C-alpha positions as a Markdown table, in Angstrom:
| # | Residue | x | y | z |
|---|---|---|---|---|
| 1 | Unk | 8.2 | 12.3 | -26.6 |
| 2 | Unk | 6.4 | 12.0 | -30.1 |
| 3 | Unk | 5.8 | 8.0 | -29.2 |
| 4 | Unk | 4.8 | 8.8 | -25.7 |
| 5 | Unk | 2.3 | 11.3 | -27.0 |
| 6 | Unk | 1.0 | 9.3 | -29.4 |
| 7 | Unk | 0.1 | 6.5 | -27.0 |
| 8 | Unk | -1.3 | 8.8 | -24.4 |
| 9 | Unk | -3.2 | 10.9 | -26.6 |
| 10 | Unk | -6.3 | 8.2 | -27.0 |
| 11 | Unk | -6.4 | 7.9 | -23.4 |
| 12 | Unk | -6.5 | 11.8 | -22.8 |
| 13 | Unk | -9.4 | 12.2 | -25.3 |
| 14 | Unk | -11.3 | 9.1 | -24.2 |
| 15 | Unk | -14.2 | 9.6 | -21.8 |
| 16 | Unk | -13.9 | 7.2 | -18.8 |
| 17 | Unk | -17.0 | 5.3 | -18.2 |
| 18 | Unk | -16.2 | 5.7 | -14.4 |
| 19 | Unk | -16.0 | 9.6 | -14.7 |
| 20 | Unk | -12.9 | 11.8 | -14.0 |
| 21 | Unk | -10.9 | 11.5 | -10.9 |
| 22 | Unk | -12.4 | 12.7 | -7.3 |
| 23 | Unk | -12.2 | 16.4 | -6.3 |
| 24 | Unk | -10.1 | 17.6 | -3.5 |
| 25 | Unk | -13.3 | 19.1 | -2.0 |
| 26 | Unk | -15.3 | 15.8 | -2.3 |
| 27 | Unk | -12.5 | 13.7 | -0.9 |
| 28 | Unk | -12.1 | 16.0 | 2.2 |
| 29 | Unk | -15.9 | 15.0 | 3.1 |
| 30 | Unk | -15.0 | 11.1 | 2.8 |
| 31 | Unk | -14.1 | 9.0 | 5.5 |
| 32 | Unk | -12.2 | 6.9 | 3.1 |
| 33 | Unk | -9.3 | 9.7 | 3.2 |
| 34 | Unk | -9.2 | 10.6 | 6.9 |
| 35 | Unk | -6.1 | 9.3 | 8.9 |
| 36 | Unk | -6.0 | 5.7 | 9.8 |
| 37 | Unk | -8.4 | 5.0 | 6.8 |
| 38 | Unk | -7.6 | 2.6 | 4.0 |
| 39 | Unk | -6.7 | 5.7 | 1.6 |
| 40 | Unk | -5.6 | 8.2 | 4.2 |
| 41 | Unk | -4.3 | 11.4 | 3.1 |
| 42 | Unk | -5.4 | 14.4 | 4.6 |
| 43 | Unk | -4.4 | 15.9 | 8.0 |
| 44 | Unk | -3.6 | 19.0 | 9.9 |
| 45 | Unk | -0.1 | 17.8 | 10.6 |
| 46 | Unk | 2.0 | 19.8 | 8.5 |
| 47 | Unk | 5.1 | 17.4 | 8.9 |
| 48 | Unk | 3.2 | 14.4 | 8.2 |
| 49 | Unk | 1.0 | 16.0 | 5.1 |
| 50 | Unk | 3.8 | 17.6 | 3.4 |
| 51 | Unk | 7.3 | 15.6 | 4.2 |
| 52 | Unk | 6.5 | 12.0 | 5.5 |
| 53 | Unk | 2.9 | 11.1 | 4.5 |
| 54 | Unk | 2.8 | 8.1 | 2.7 |
| 55 | Unk | 0.7 | 9.5 | -0.1 |
| 56 | Unk | 1.1 | 13.3 | 0.3 |
| 57 | Unk | 4.8 | 13.8 | 1.4 |
| 58 | Unk | 8.2 | 14.4 | -0.1 |
| 59 | Unk | 9.8 | 11.5 | 1.5 |
| 60 | Unk | 9.2 | 7.8 | 2.6 |
| 61 | Unk | 11.1 | 4.9 | 4.2 |
| 62 | Unk | 14.8 | 4.9 | 3.5 |
| 63 | Unk | 18.1 | 3.4 | 4.9 |
| 64 | Unk | 19.7 | 6.2 | 7.0 |
| 65 | Unk | 22.8 | 6.1 | 4.6 |
| 66 | Unk | 20.4 | 7.1 | 1.9 |
| 67 | Unk | 19.3 | 10.0 | 4.2 |
| 68 | Unk | 22.8 | 10.9 | 5.1 |
| 69 | Unk | 23.5 | 10.9 | 1.2 |
| 70 | Unk | 21.0 | 13.8 | 0.7 |
| 71 | Unk | 23.0 | 16.0 | 3.1 |
| 72 | Unk | 26.7 | 14.9 | 2.2 |
| 73 | Unk | 26.3 | 14.9 | -1.9 |
| 74 | Unk | 25.9 | 18.5 | -1.9 |
| 75 | Unk | 29.2 | 19.0 | 0.0 |
| 76 | Unk | 30.8 | 16.6 | -1.8 |
| 77 | Unk | 29.9 | 18.6 | -5.0 |
| 78 | Unk | 30.8 | 21.9 | -3.6 |
| 79 | Unk | 34.3 | 20.5 | -2.9 |
| 80 | Unk | 34.6 | 19.1 | -6.4 |
| 81 | Unk | 37.9 | 21.0 | -7.2 |
| 82 | Unk | 39.6 | 19.0 | -4.1 |
| 83 | Unk | 38.6 | 15.7 | -5.1 |
| 84 | Unk | 40.4 | 14.6 | -8.3 |
| 85 | Unk | 38.1 | 11.2 | -8.4 |
| 86 | Unk | 34.8 | 13.4 | -8.6 |
| 87 | Unk | 36.0 | 15.2 | -11.7 |
| 88 | Unk | 35.7 | 11.9 | -13.4 |
| 89 | Unk | 32.2 | 11.5 | -12.9 |
| 90 | Unk | 30.2 | 12.7 | -15.7 |
| 91 | Unk | 26.2 | 13.7 | -16.2 |
| 92 | Unk | 25.8 | 14.7 | -12.5 |
| 93 | Unk | 23.5 | 17.5 | -13.7 |
| 94 | Unk | 20.9 | 14.4 | -14.0 |
| 95 | Unk | 20.4 | 14.8 | -10.1 |
| 96 | Unk | 19.3 | 18.3 | -10.8 |
| 97 | Unk | 17.3 | 17.5 | -13.4 |
| 98 | Unk | 15.5 | 14.5 | -12.2 |
| 99 | Unk | 14.9 | 16.7 | -8.8 |
| 100 | Unk | 13.6 | 19.7 | -10.3 |
| 101 | Unk | 10.9 | 17.6 | -12.6 |
| 102 | Unk | 9.9 | 15.5 | -9.4 |
| 103 | Unk | 9.4 | 18.7 | -7.5 |
| 104 | Unk | 7.3 | 20.2 | -10.2 |
| 105 | Unk | 5.2 | 16.9 | -10.7 |
| 106 | Unk | 4.8 | 16.8 | -6.7 |
| 107 | Unk | 3.4 | 20.3 | -6.5 |
| 108 | Unk | 1.3 | 20.0 | -9.6 |
| 109 | Unk | -0.2 | 16.8 | -8.4 |
| 110 | Unk | -1.1 | 18.7 | -5.0 |
| 111 | Unk | -2.6 | 21.8 | -7.0 |
| 112 | Unk | -4.8 | 19.4 | -9.2 |
| 113 | Unk | -5.4 | 16.7 | -6.5 |
| 114 | Unk | -6.5 | 13.8 | -7.6 |
| 115 | Unk | -6.1 | 14.4 | -11.4 |
| 116 | Unk | -2.3 | 13.5 | -11.4 |
| 117 | Unk | -3.2 | 10.6 | -8.7 |
| 118 | Unk | -1.0 | 10.8 | -5.7 |
| 119 | Unk | 1.7 | 13.7 | -5.2 |
| 120 | Unk | 4.0 | 11.3 | -3.3 |
| 121 | Unk | 4.4 | 9.1 | -6.6 |
| 122 | Unk | 6.4 | 11.7 | -8.1 |
| 123 | Unk | 9.1 | 12.2 | -5.3 |
| 124 | Unk | 9.4 | 9.3 | -2.8 |
| 125 | Unk | 10.7 | 6.6 | -5.6 |
| 126 | Unk | 12.7 | 9.1 | -7.3 |
| 127 | Unk | 14.6 | 10.0 | -4.2 |
| 128 | Unk | 15.2 | 6.4 | -3.1 |
| 129 | Unk | 16.8 | 5.7 | -6.4 |
| 130 | Unk | 18.9 | 8.6 | -6.5 |
| 131 | Unk | 19.7 | 8.6 | -2.9 |
| 132 | Unk | 21.6 | 5.4 | -3.6 |
| 133 | Unk | 23.4 | 6.5 | -6.3 |
| 134 | Unk | 24.4 | 9.8 | -4.4 |
| 135 | Unk | 25.5 | 7.8 | -1.6 |
| 136 | Unk | 27.5 | 5.2 | -4.1 |
| 137 | Unk | 29.5 | 8.5 | -5.5 |
| 138 | Unk | 29.9 | 10.0 | -2.4 |
| 139 | Unk | 31.3 | 7.1 | -0.4 |
| 140 | Unk | 33.6 | 5.9 | -3.0 |
| 141 | Unk | 34.9 | 9.7 | -3.4 |
| 142 | Unk | 35.3 | 10.1 | 0.4 |
| 143 | Unk | 37.3 | 7.0 | 0.5 |
| 144 | Unk | 39.4 | 7.8 | -2.2 |
| 145 | Unk | 39.9 | 11.4 | -0.6 |
| 146 | Unk | 41.0 | 9.7 | 2.9 |
| 147 | Unk | 43.5 | 7.8 | 0.9 |
| 148 | Unk | 44.9 | 10.7 | -0.7 |
| 149 | Unk | 45.2 | 12.6 | 2.5 |
| 150 | Unk | 46.8 | 9.6 | 4.3 |
| 151 | Unk | 49.4 | 9.0 | 1.8 |
| 152 | Unk | 52.7 | 8.0 | 3.6 |
| 153 | Unk | 52.0 | 9.2 | 7.0 |
| 154 | Unk | 51.4 | 6.5 | 9.3 |
| 155 | Unk | 49.2 | 8.4 | 11.8 |
| 156 | Unk | 46.9 | 9.5 | 9.1 |
| 157 | Unk | 47.0 | 6.2 | 7.6 |
| 158 | Unk | 45.9 | 4.5 | 10.8 |
| 159 | Unk | 43.2 | 7.0 | 11.2 |
| 160 | Unk | 41.6 | 6.8 | 7.5 |
| 161 | Unk | 41.9 | 2.7 | 7.8 |
| 162 | Unk | 39.9 | 3.0 | 11.1 |
| 163 | Unk | 37.4 | 5.5 | 9.6 |
| 164 | Unk | 37.1 | 3.1 | 6.2 |
| 165 | Unk | 36.7 | 0.1 | 8.5 |
| 166 | Unk | 34.0 | 2.2 | 10.4 |
| 167 | Unk | 32.4 | 3.1 | 7.2 |
| 168 | Unk | 32.6 | -0.5 | 5.9 |
| 169 | Unk | 30.9 | -1.8 | 9.0 |
| 170 | Unk | 28.1 | 0.7 | 8.6 |
| 171 | Unk | 27.5 | -0.4 | 5.1 |
| 172 | Unk | 27.4 | -4.0 | 5.8 |
| 173 | Unk | 25.1 | -3.9 | 8.8 |
| 174 | Unk | 22.7 | -1.3 | 7.8 |
| 175 | Unk | 20.6 | -3.5 | 5.9 |
| 176 | Unk | 20.6 | -5.9 | 8.7 |
| 177 | Unk | 19.3 | -3.5 | 11.1 |
| 178 | Unk | 16.9 | -1.5 | 8.5 |
| 179 | Unk | 15.1 | -4.3 | 6.8 |
| 180 | Unk | 16.6 | -3.8 | 3.3 |
| 181 | Unk | 15.6 | -4.9 | 0.9 |
| 182 | Unk | 12.0 | -3.9 | 2.1 |
| 183 | Unk | 10.0 | -6.1 | -0.2 |
| 184 | Unk | 6.7 | -6.1 | 1.7 |
| 185 | Unk | 5.6 | -9.2 | 0.1 |
| 186 | Unk | 2.3 | -11.0 | 1.9 |
| 187 | Unk | 2.2 | -14.6 | 1.9 |
| 188 | Unk | -1.3 | -16.4 | 1.4 |
| 189 | Unk | -2.1 | -18.2 | 4.5 |
| 190 | Unk | -4.8 | -20.8 | 3.2 |
| 191 | Unk | -3.6 | -22.8 | 0.3 |
| 192 | Unk | -6.3 | -25.3 | 0.5 |
| 193 | Unk | -9.2 | -22.9 | 0.4 |
| 194 | Unk | -7.3 | -21.4 | -3.0 |
| 195 | Unk | -7.3 | -25.0 | -4.2 |
| 196 | Unk | -11.0 | -25.5 | -3.3 |
| 197 | Unk | -12.1 | -22.3 | -5.4 |
| 198 | Unk | -9.6 | -23.2 | -8.5 |
| 199 | Unk | -11.8 | -26.5 | -8.7 |
| 200 | Unk | -15.0 | -24.8 | -9.0 |
| 201 | Unk | -16.4 | -23.5 | -12.1 |
| 202 | Unk | -14.6 | -20.4 | -13.4 |
| 203 | Unk | -17.8 | -18.1 | -13.4 |
| 204 | Unk | -18.6 | -18.2 | -9.6 |
| 205 | Unk | -18.6 | -15.3 | -7.3 |
| 206 | Unk | -16.9 | -15.1 | -3.8 |
| 207 | Unk | -18.1 | -12.7 | -1.1 |
| 208 | Unk | -15.7 | -12.0 | 1.9 |
| 209 | Unk | -14.9 | -9.4 | 4.0 |
| 210 | Unk | -11.2 | -10.9 | 5.0 |
| 211 | Unk | -8.1 | -9.4 | 3.7 |
| 212 | Unk | -7.6 | -13.3 | 2.4 |
| 213 | Unk | -10.2 | -12.4 | -0.2 |
| 214 | Unk | -7.7 | -10.1 | -2.0 |
| 215 | Unk | -5.5 | -13.2 | -2.8 |
| 216 | Unk | -8.3 | -15.4 | -4.2 |
| 217 | Unk | -7.9 | -13.7 | -8.0 |
| 218 | Unk | -4.6 | -14.4 | -8.1 |
| 219 | Unk | -4.1 | -17.9 | -6.4 |
| 220 | Unk | -7.6 | -19.2 | -7.6 |
| 221 | Unk | -8.4 | -17.3 | -10.5 |
| 222 | Unk | -11.9 | -16.6 | -9.4 |
| 223 | Unk | -14.1 | -13.5 | -9.0 |
| 224 | Unk | -14.7 | -11.8 | -5.4 |
| 225 | Unk | -17.5 | -9.4 | -4.9 |
| 226 | Unk | -15.3 | -6.9 | -3.0 |
| 227 | Unk | -11.8 | -6.7 | -1.6 |
| 228 | Unk | -9.8 | -4.3 | 0.4 |
| 229 | Unk | -7.0 | -4.0 | -2.0 |
| 230 | Unk | -9.8 | -3.0 | -5.0 |
| 231 | Unk | -11.5 | -0.4 | -2.8 |
| 232 | Unk | -9.8 | 2.5 | -4.1 |
| 233 | Unk | -11.8 | 5.9 | -4.1 |
| 234 | Unk | -10.2 | 7.7 | -6.4 |
| 235 | Unk | -13.0 | 7.5 | -9.2 |
| 236 | Unk | -16.5 | 7.9 | -7.8 |
| 237 | Unk | -18.0 | 6.2 | -10.8 |
| 238 | Unk | -16.2 | 2.9 | -9.6 |
| 239 | Unk | -16.1 | 3.4 | -6.1 |
| 240 | Unk | -19.7 | 4.3 | -5.4 |
| 241 | Unk | -21.2 | 0.5 | -6.7 |
| 242 | Unk | -18.3 | -0.7 | -4.6 |
| 243 | Unk | -18.9 | 0.9 | -1.6 |
| 244 | Unk | -22.6 | -0.2 | -1.6 |
| 245 | Unk | -21.5 | -3.8 | -2.3 |
| 246 | Unk | -19.5 | -3.5 | 1.1 |
| 247 | Unk | -21.9 | -2.0 | 3.1 |
| 248 | Unk | -24.5 | -4.6 | 1.7 |
| 249 | Unk | -22.0 | -7.3 | 2.8 |
| 250 | Unk | -21.3 | -5.9 | 6.2 |
| 251 | Unk | -25.0 | -5.5 | 7.1 |
| 252 | Unk | -25.5 | -9.4 | 6.0 |
| 253 | Unk | -22.6 | -10.7 | 7.7 |
| 254 | Unk | -23.6 | -9.0 | 11.1 |
| 255 | Unk | -27.0 | -9.0 | 10.5 |
| 256 | Unk | -29.3 | -10.9 | 13.4 |
| 257 | Unk | -32.0 | -11.7 | 10.8 |
| 258 | Unk | -31.6 | -14.7 | 8.6 |
| 259 | Unk | -34.0 | -13.4 | 6.1 |
| 260 | Unk | -31.5 | -10.6 | 5.6 |
| 261 | Unk | -28.8 | -12.8 | 4.8 |
| 262 | Unk | -30.3 | -15.0 | 2.2 |
| 263 | Unk | -31.5 | -11.9 | 0.4 |
| 264 | Unk | -28.1 | -10.5 | 0.2 |
| 265 | Unk | -26.9 | -14.1 | -1.5 |
| 266 | Unk | -29.9 | -13.8 | -3.8 |
| 267 | Unk | -29.1 | -10.0 | -4.9 |
| 268 | Unk | -25.5 | -10.4 | -5.8 |
| 269 | Unk | -25.8 | -14.3 | -6.7 |
| 270 | Unk | -23.1 | -15.4 | -4.2 |
| 271 | Unk | -21.6 | -18.8 | -4.8 |
| 272 | Unk | -19.5 | -19.0 | -1.9 |
| 273 | Unk | -19.3 | -17.1 | 1.1 |
| 274 | Unk | -15.9 | -17.0 | 2.9 |
| 275 | Unk | -15.8 | -16.1 | 6.7 |
| 276 | Unk | -13.0 | -15.5 | 8.7 |
| 277 | Unk | -14.6 | -16.9 | 12.2 |
| 278 | Unk | -12.5 | -14.2 | 14.3 |
| 279 | Unk | -14.4 | -11.3 | 12.7 |
| 280 | Unk | -17.7 | -12.9 | 14.0 |
| 281 | Unk | -16.4 | -11.7 | 17.6 |
| 282 | Unk | -14.2 | -8.6 | 16.7 |
| 283 | Unk | -13.0 | -6.3 | 14.1 |
| 284 | Unk | -9.6 | -5.7 | 15.5 |
| 285 | Unk | -8.0 | -9.0 | 13.7 |
| 286 | Unk | -4.4 | -8.6 | 12.9 |
| 287 | Unk | -3.9 | -10.5 | 9.7 |
| 288 | Unk | -0.4 | -11.3 | 8.8 |
| 289 | Unk | 1.1 | -9.2 | 11.5 |
| 290 | Unk | 0.5 | -6.1 | 9.4 |
| 291 | Unk | -2.5 | -3.6 | 10.0 |
| 292 | Unk | -5.9 | -4.9 | 11.5 |
| 293 | Unk | -9.0 | -5.2 | 9.2 |
| 294 | Unk | -10.4 | -2.1 | 11.3 |
| 295 | Unk | -8.5 | 0.4 | 9.3 |
| 296 | Unk | -10.7 | -0.7 | 6.4 |
| 297 | Unk | -14.0 | -1.8 | 7.6 |
| 298 | Unk | -14.3 | 1.2 | 10.3 |
| 299 | Unk | -14.8 | 4.0 | 7.5 |
| 300 | Unk | -17.8 | 2.4 | 6.6 |
| 301 | Unk | -20.3 | 4.2 | 9.2 |
| 302 | Unk | -22.9 | 4.1 | 10.3 |
| 303 | Unk | -22.8 | 0.3 | 9.2 |
| 304 | Unk | -19.7 | -0.6 | 11.3 |
| 305 | Unk | -21.0 | 1.2 | 14.7 |
| 306 | Unk | -23.9 | -0.8 | 14.7 |
| 307 | Unk | -21.5 | -3.9 | 14.2 |
| 308 | Unk | -19.3 | -2.8 | 17.0 |
| 309 | Unk | -22.5 | -2.6 | 19.4 |
| 310 | Unk | -23.6 | -5.9 | 18.6 |
| 311 | Unk | -20.3 | -7.7 | 19.2 |
| 312 | Unk | -19.9 | -6.0 | 22.4 |
| 313 | Unk | -23.4 | -7.0 | 23.5 |
| 314 | Unk | -22.5 | -10.6 | 22.5 |
| 315 | Unk | -25.5 | -10.6 | 19.7 |
| 316 | Unk | -25.9 | -14.0 | 18.1 |
| 317 | Unk | -25.2 | -13.6 | 14.4 |
| 318 | Unk | -27.7 | -14.9 | 11.9 |
| 319 | Unk | -24.6 | -16.3 | 9.8 |
| 320 | Unk | -23.5 | -18.1 | 12.8 |
| 321 | Unk | -26.4 | -20.5 | 12.5 |
| 322 | Unk | -25.2 | -21.5 | 9.2 |
| 323 | Unk | -21.7 | -22.1 | 10.1 |
| 324 | Unk | -21.8 | -25.9 | 10.4 |
| 325 | Unk | -24.9 | -26.7 | 8.0 |
| 326 | Unk | -23.7 | -24.9 | 5.1 |
| 327 | Unk | -19.7 | -25.5 | 5.2 |
| 328 | Unk | -18.2 | -26.4 | 1.9 |
| 329 | Unk | -14.4 | -26.0 | 2.8 |
| 330 | Unk | -12.5 | -24.8 | 6.0 |
| 331 | Unk | -9.0 | -24.0 | 6.9 |
| 332 | Unk | -7.7 | -22.6 | 10.0 |
| 333 | Unk | -9.8 | -19.8 | 10.9 |
| 334 | Unk | -11.5 | -19.5 | 7.5 |
| 335 | Unk | -14.7 | -21.1 | 6.7 |
| 336 | Unk | -16.5 | -21.4 | 3.1 |
| 337 | Unk | -20.2 | -21.5 | 3.0 |
| 338 | Unk | -22.0 | -22.4 | 0.0 |
| 339 | Unk | -24.5 | -19.9 | -1.3 |
| 340 | Unk | -27.3 | -22.5 | -2.7 |
| 341 | Unk | -27.3 | -23.8 | 1.0 |
| 342 | Unk | -27.7 | -20.5 | 2.7 |
| 343 | Unk | -30.9 | -19.7 | 0.6 |
| 344 | Unk | -32.0 | -23.3 | 1.1 |
| 345 | Unk | -31.7 | -24.5 | -2.5 |
């Protein structure tokens, strides 16, 4: 505790250049925190907000056996005197200690939104880990109890064997049917583009609205102007300039005026502009078979509303006139434009 206190104290006393965490009152007014947005948090649905919300709720995705463990484990503990094997298990009070501390932090985070970041971080992962331990303990204890109950009684032995076989089948098949382990890895889809950027000078700046831009810092070690995964709105000192960059990029990419496109490139000193050609006709691009780009872009109003109207009318965008002339690299639906070519240098 002393070491942790000493390490964290400088951070607690230091004043962040980005200011403090956003307040709940301000966050409620922002589309970024509405349902289906990038950082969806607030909703009037009680169960979704307090129980199953990804960022606000107690629980998150768990295998059915883990859920069952949360119900059955207290019953197993209650019958501890009748379960000899359970009496050999020590430190079961850890479940209570961790559970209470997680709940205290969960409600404290709700009360202090967003000073302690997201409330769900204090319970969801803890419940997943400890429900796994509870399931393991409960299953072994129940199997031992079944074997003791069936001792030297043929009918009971057959029943016990059948129940244990059924339990074994559930254990073996659950991971197959419920995507365990759920690693959620995202695979990059344009390695030739990453390689192209990696061969460019280290100080280049890349603009893109595509989710593929999120991979460039990792796979190419090059800087991007904006990115979906970097656009978290929990500190306004950080997020306001980021939001301005995003809205400027939206206006430029979907502008009908070539002069506006060139002005954007000059303003931010863009070296390369990576464009997913699918975005030039629709915003509902389902990348990686996950969520469409719309969950991120649609929160930027009124800019995105104007974009939707232009796409529906079939207006020819200024940037589309440069796709062939300024192409520096391409792969699948992705095309990289040279900044210098766009401004006419």
